[in-house]
N, C-alpha and C positions, 0 to 999 in steps of 0.2 A: 907535735902533730895532732890535729883534732881527730875526734872519733870518725867523722865523715871521711877524712883523708886516709885514716888507717883502713877503713873498710874498702875504700877505692883501691888502695894499694894491695889489699888482700885479693880483691877481685882481679886485679891486673896480673897477679902472680899465678893464676890458674887458667886452664884452658876451658873449663866449664865450671859453673858455680856449684860445686858439689863438695861436701865434707864426708869422708868415709867415717861413718858413725862409729864411736868407740863401743866395742862388743866384748863382754866379759869372756875370758878364755879363748877369744878368737883374734883380737887385734894385738899384734906385737911389733917388734922392730921391723921385720921384713915387710909386713903389710903397710905399716906407716911409711917406710922409706919408698916402697914401690908406688904407693899412692901419690906421694909428694913428687917423685920423679916423673910420674905419668901426667901430672898436671891438675891434681885436685888437692884438697887439704887432707893430709893423713892425720888420724887421731887414735888414741888408745886410752883405756882406763888405767890410771896409775896402779890400781889394785891388781892388774894382771902380772906385774912384777912382784913376786911373792915376798921379797924382802926389800928394805930400803937400799941395801947395797946393790941388789939387782936392778932396782929402779934407776939408781945413779948410772950404772953401766948402760942401761937401755937409753937413757937420755943422752949420755955422752956419744953413743954410737949414732943415734938418730940425728943429733945436732951436727955431727961431723959429716954424715952422709947426705944431709939435706942442705949443707952450707952452700949458699949461692943458688939453691934450687927452689923447689916449692915450699910453702909454709907447712908447719906441723903443729899439732895441738895435743893437749893433755886434758883428760877428763878427771876431775877430782871430786871426791865425796867431801862435803863441807859440814856434815852433821857434827855437832859438838861431842858426840860419843865416839867418833872415829879416831882411834888411837894414833894412827900414823899421820894425822893432818899436818902437824908442825914440821915434821921431818920432810914430808912431801913438798910443803911450801918452800922450804929451804932449797930444795932441788929445783923448783920452778924459778926461784930467783937466780940460781946459778946457771941454768941451761936455757932459760928465756924462750919458751915456746911462743909462737906468734899469738896463739889463742889458748885460753884456759876455759873449759866448759865445766860449770859446777853442777852438782846433783845432790839431792837429799839434804839440802841445807842452804843457808843464805850465801849469796855471792859476795857479800860485804867482807867476809873473812879473808878473801884473797885480793881484793881490789888494790890496796896500797902497794903490795908487793909487785903485782903484775903491771900496774900503771907506772911504777917507778922505772921500769925498763922499756916502757912504750908498748906493752902488749894489750890485748883486749880480753875482756871477761864476758862470756855469755852464760846465761842461766837456763838450765833444762827445766821446763814447766809443762804441766798437763792441764791447767785450767786458767781462765782469765784472772781469777783472784790471785793465783800464784804468780802470774805474769806481773800484775800490779805490785805485788810484794817485792819481786826481783828488781823491778824498775825503781821502786822507792829505796831499795838497798843500794842502788847505784850501778846495776849491771849495764854493760855497754850494748848488749843484745840479748835476744831470747831464742831458745830452741823450743819450738812448739811441737810437743810429742802428741800426735793425733792417733785416732783409731787406725788399726792396721799395722802399727809399728811392731817390730820384733822385740822379744823380751818384754820387760816392763813397758806397758803401753798406755796410751791415753784413751779416752772414750769419746772425744769430740770429732766430728767430721771436719776435715781441714778447711772446707769452704766456710763453715760457720766459725771455726776457731780463729782463723786469721782475720776474718772480717771483724769479729768482736775485739780482737787485740788492736787492730788498726784504728779503732774508734778512739783509743787513748795513747797510742804509741806509734811514732813515726820513725823510730830507730831501726837498727838491723834486726831482721827476723830470719831464722832458719826453719824450714818446714820439714817435719818428719812424719813418716807413715806411708808405707807401700809405694815408695819411690824407687824405681828400678831401671828406668830407661830414659832416653833423651826427651821423649814426649812428656814424661811426668816432671822432669826438671824444668822444662819450658813452661808447663802448666803451673808449677810452683811459683815461678817468676810472674806469670800472668795474674796469679792470686795476690801478689804483693810481697812475696818472699825475696830475700837477697841471695840465699843459698838453699840448696836441698840437702837433706841428711839421708845418706844411703848406707844401710848396713847389710841387710840380708843378701844383697847381690854379691857381697864379698865373702860370705861364710865359706863357700866351697872353693875360693880362689887358691891358687898354688901357694901363695904366701900366708894363708890363714894358719893360725895355731890349731885349728880344729883337726881331730883325727879323721882317718879315712871313713870310719863308720858314720860319723856326723856329716861329713861332706857328701857321702853317698846318699844318705837320707834326704839331705837338703836338695840335691839334684833330682831325686825321684819325687819329691813332694809337690803337691799343687795347693792352691789356696783353700781347697776343701779339707786339707789335712791340718789346717791351722785352727786351734781351739783357744778360746780365751777363758782363763780361770784364775782365781785368787788362791786356789787350794794348794798350789805348789810352794809359793813363797809368802803367802799372806797378802800379796798385792796383785792386782789384775795384770796378767801377762799373757802373751801369745806364745803357744807351744806347738811343736809338731806332734800330732796325735800318735804316730807310730812309736815315738820315744816314750810317751806316756803308757801306751799299751804294753810295751816291752818291760816297763818298770812295774807292771801289775795294776795300773789304774783301771777303773771302770768309768764309764761315762757319767754315772750318777755321782761318783766321787768329786767330779769337777764342779759340781753345783755349790759346794761348800764355800763360804766366804772366809773360813778360818784355815790357817796353814796346817797341813797334815804333819803328823809326827814321823820324821825320817830317822830318828835316833836308833830304831830297832832293826834297821835293814841296811845292807850295803848295796842292794840291787837298785835302789832309787835315790839318786842324789841330784837336786836341782842344779842345772848348768853342766854338771859332770856327765850325766847320762840321761837327763831329762832336758831336752834341747829346745831352745826358743828359735823362732823365725817369724818374719812378718808375712802379711797376706800377699806380698808380691813375690813369694818364694817360687812361683811358677816361672819367673824370668830366669832362674838359675838353671842352665841347661848342661853344664859341665864344669870341670875344674880348670878354669882358665887363669893365665897370669893376670895380675891386676892391670898391667899395661894394655892388654888386649881388651879388657872390660872397659877401661877408660877410653881407649881409641874408639870403641863402638859407641859409647855414650856421646863422645864429641861429634862423631859422624852423624848420628841421629839428630842430635840437638841442632847442629849447623844446617842440616838439610831442611829441618822443619822451620827454622828461622828464615832461611832463604825462600821457602815456599810461601810463608806468610807475607814476606816483603813483596813477592810477585803477585799475590792474590789481589 
């Protein structure tokens, strides 16, 4: 099957062109399966399963529960320094996720394995130059991480970023950054994207791995509570200010481009109690089941498409 046919098949298996973005310490078996059953692509970072044995169990359960249903995806770190890479790739070959999304390294390292069973490989990129490198390495598609995305973020406006990439790439594109409703999904398509990446909207979902404190803060937060800083992890990321303040950060601390030293304190741990979210956090109004979130998305998306046809 050609890449184009695989993408068409992927689109035909979802109700709305959305991928539930993989979120560290948030996306697990329940969220992935709920997303898949609801009619979008469920995805999780392999690193969320703390051991290879646990990852094998997760993949087994997801594959069984999604059998005959919607597609599911795994996010893999492909940096050469990542110790679990080879073991994770063996599990990919065994469990066959429809889509593998690579991060922090070249997609070339997974291509042979994923293509052997007919899967797709997309690469997570934040700049046009990284997009070119991923394409040259053989990636089937690109995830464009734009400004406003939760967690580690991009710096480019989605209008400019996707336009620049479309100058040299006519293959599949997933657009990420502040996408939280049917209107933004339709807008992503209008810009030329094939799928929208949606993470923050699912942080407070019933199926999320996040604890109640994090879910509560996400529900209460607005876009004005989101701050961008490299001081927490050494890489630009979007964080909820209340979690930073609770961990003892001051506004001036966030101006640093260097990662702060967390080795001397238990009160401040990135991702554990310093929490990321995207600028679309205001769309999170409660702790809803994933099925209800997706039903709402589908309703908004279809109503807007119908309105455009009638205009």
